N, C-alpha and C positions, 0 to 999 in steps of 0.2 A: 505493500500501499503506499503509495505516495499521495502528499500533502500541499494544500492550498490551504494556508492561515493567515489572514483579516489582522491588524495590528493596531493599536492608536498608542505612543509614548507618552507613558505618565511620571513625572519629574522624579515620584516617588512611588514607581514601582516599577521599573527599567526593564520592563520582560516582553518579548524575548533580547536577552542583555547579549549584543551581537559581540560584544569583545571577547565572548569566551564562550562564545557559541551554545547556548544553553537555553533552555524555556521550558518554563516552571508553567503548570497544572493543576486545579481539580478539581474534583466532582466528578459528573458522569463522562465527561473529556476526558479526562485523566487515564479512564481505561482503556479508550479508544487509542490513547498513545501509547501507552504498553502492552494493549496484547496484538492493535493490528500494527506496528509499525517493526521493520528487521530492519537486522545493521545494512547499511547501505543503501538503502532508499532515503529519495529525499522529501525534505521540507521547506515552500517555496512561500515566504511571507516577504505579503505586500500590505501597504500602506498610501494614504493620498496626500499629496503633495503638489504643494499649489492648485490644490482644486482638482485633481484629475488622480485617476490613481496610476501607483507606481510600483512594482517589485523589486524590492532592498535585496534582498539578500535571501541564502538559502542555506539549509542545513545538510551533510550525510550522514545520515543517522550513525551514532556509535554506539550510543545503549540507551533505553531507559529506563531508570529505576526508581525507588520509592522515594520520595524528599525525608522519610523517616529515617533509610538507613543513610542517604545520604552525607547526612549531618552529626551521622555516627563515624562517620570516615574520616581520618585527622588528611589524609591527603589531600578528601576533595575540600573540607575545607576551608584546607591552605589556600589553596589555587582560586577555588569558585566561589563567586557572591552571589550569584538567584538570589532574589529576593526572597519567595519560595524557602529557601533558607533562612534565613535573617528569621524570616516572619514565623515559622515555624518552632524557630526557639523562644522567641518573644511566646510565645502561647494564641499569637493573633491567628493559623490556625486550626480552625475548629472542626474538620472533618480527614483529619492525619492519615485515616487509611485510604482517603481516594487525592493524595496528593502526590507526582511526581515533576523531575524535570527532565526533559528529554539533552542529551547532551549530543552535538555536533561531533562530527572527525574534526577536530583543528586541522589535518593539509588540506582535504576534498571543502571544509564548509568556504563560504562566499560572504564576505559584504561587500556589496556591487559598487565599483568605483562610479559607474554609472547607473542609477536606477532603471532599468527597463519600464514604459511606459508600459500601461498598459490600457489598451486603447480595444478599440473593435477588431482591428483587423488583426490583433492579436490574440484575441476572443474567439475570433470566426475557427482560429486554426486549433484549437484545441476543441479538446470532448466535453469540455460545459458544456452544450449544448443552450447559452445563454439569449435569450429574446429582447431585443431591442423595441418596442413601443416605440408609435410615432409621439407618447403624449409626456416622454421621459427620453430626455438626454441621455446618451454615451456614457458620459463618469454614473450617473445616477440607475441604469438597468446593469451597470456591470455592479456596482456596491450593492444594489440589493439581489443580486445573483448570489454575490460570494459573501455577503454580509458572513454567513455560517465557514466551516472551514469545507471544504471542498476534494474528495479524492480526486488525482491526477491517475493517467495510466503513463506505461513507461513510452509510448508515444508522446504525449504530451512531455514529458521531461525532454524528452532527446528533444519535443520542437524549441522549448522553453532552456537550455542551455544554448543551443546552436542562436537565438536570438539573444539574448546575452554576451556572445562573441563576435556577434557583427557590430552589437551595440555598441560595445568596446573597443572597436576594429575601428568606426567611422573616424574619420578626421574629416574639420570645415575646410572647404577650401576656401580663396581667395577670395572667388564670386558668388557664394553661397548666398544664397538667401534664407535668412534663419525668420518662421513666424513667430510670433508675439507668445506663443506657448515656449516655443522652445527656447527661447531668448533668455526664457525667464528660468530654464533648466542647463545652462551652461554651468563648470565646472572647470576646475582646474584646468582638471588632463583634456578639456576640449582645444581650453587655449593655448597646451602645451604640444598636441598633436596640429594647430594650426602655426605652430612657429616653426616645427620642425617641419613642415611642408611648406613653407613659405619664408623661409630664412634670409631672402633677401630685405625682409621689413625691419631688418635692425640693425643689419650692415652687407656688403657685398663678397662675393664670393667663400659664402660661410659655409664649413663642411663639418656636416654633426657625427660628433666624437661617440655620443651614448650621450641614452636617455635615463632616467634618473640614478645617477651615479652616486656609489657612495664611498665616501672618503670619513674621512676620520675626524670633518667637523662636523658633518653632516651629510645628510643628500642632496644631490645636485639636480633639479629636473632635468636641464636641456644642456650638454658640454657642447660648444663648437670649436670649431679652427679656422682661424683664417687662412689666405696664401701665405703670410710670412710666418707660418706655423704658431703665430699666438691667438692665447685657448680665450675662449670668453664664457664665462659663465651665466647663463640667463637662470634666474627663480622667477616664480609665477606667481602673486597674489590678486585673487576676487576685493578685495576690498581697499583702500582706501591706506598707503603706509606713514607708519612715522618709523623709529631710530629706530624701530628692530630688527623693522626687514635691512635698514641698509647696515647695520651690526651682523645681521646673517651671511648676508652676500662677500662681507668683507673676510669674515672667518674662511669662508669657501676660497676666496684668493689667496688670501695668506697663505692658505693650507694648498693649495693644486701651485705658488711659488715654489715653497719648501719643495717641494715633491716633486717636479718638472724643472726646475730651475727655469723656467720659457715667462714670455710676459705674461701676463691674465689680467684680463678688464671681462666688469660685470656690466649686466643689463638686468633691470627690474620693470617687470611689464603687470601693469596694475589699474585698480581701476581710478589714482590718484590719487594726492599726496593729500595727507593732512596741511592746514593752511598753516598751524604750527610751525611748521620745517618746510616752507616751501623757499624762502629766503637762504636756509643751510644746503637744502639740498640744490640749488642752485650752482652751489662753491666744488662742487665732488667731484674732479676729476677723472680718476679711473671706475665709473659706476656708469650709464645712463640711464637714464627710468624711460619710460615707455610707457603711451594709458592706453588703454582698448577699449572699442567702442563700436556701436551699430552702426548702419546705414539706413537711413527708412527707405523703404523702396514700398511704392502702391502697386500692384497688378490685378492684371480681370480675373475675375471668376469666371470660371467654368464648372 
């Protein structure tokens, strides 16, 4: 059995707890997790982002165990912090016998870097048989049909995994026109892919050396080299930047100069600069700041 499970993030009850790939459940649904799921099966989680449904993570099942047994295991309590465990310890769980925790395989389970849009086109490729009546929006129809847990076939799983890969492999072209909804879903990885495919926007004759380059000073988003073998460190930020972003890229520059003995400069691509730092950042010598934006386009609807 594979499952599609909806969730709403609660600050005082973060479950599913994606950082550790756990999910707790009580009552009758706990029995379905414990008796229905087998090791290696998939559980996909979806929620609303910007008024539209998205699949945000999936677990490949490792095991499902009673919460009361989990809290007795020192190895589990030392590593995992699922709220069902703390609530059971504090006496907040009344039905102790029907409370379980699902553990996802930490290697195979994933939080999606780019949430997968769960729209009509995707729904129609799955076996969920979702109806789209004229008196409901697409999102309302999907939300109504997936408010409860839904079982997925093995073919559904293959379809979702394929769509996730296609979504994450997409890069935005320099002439791509994004819809209003797509603009709101832009993430750092999208801008990173855009710059990777269009390096001429930040410099001449740049060659990509590595994406997500690990160094002792941290992970560099993009690393380029120019014709003179000089290195260019590129750091992406979705929001306006302050001193922290500049300090961060200076660490990368210093580390690479030390490791490679080459000339190294930096580029920060961001939404803009915080007003308090505008004059200060104009004096930067080895770091250039670029801002990203959107080209407004009006197209005929067909």
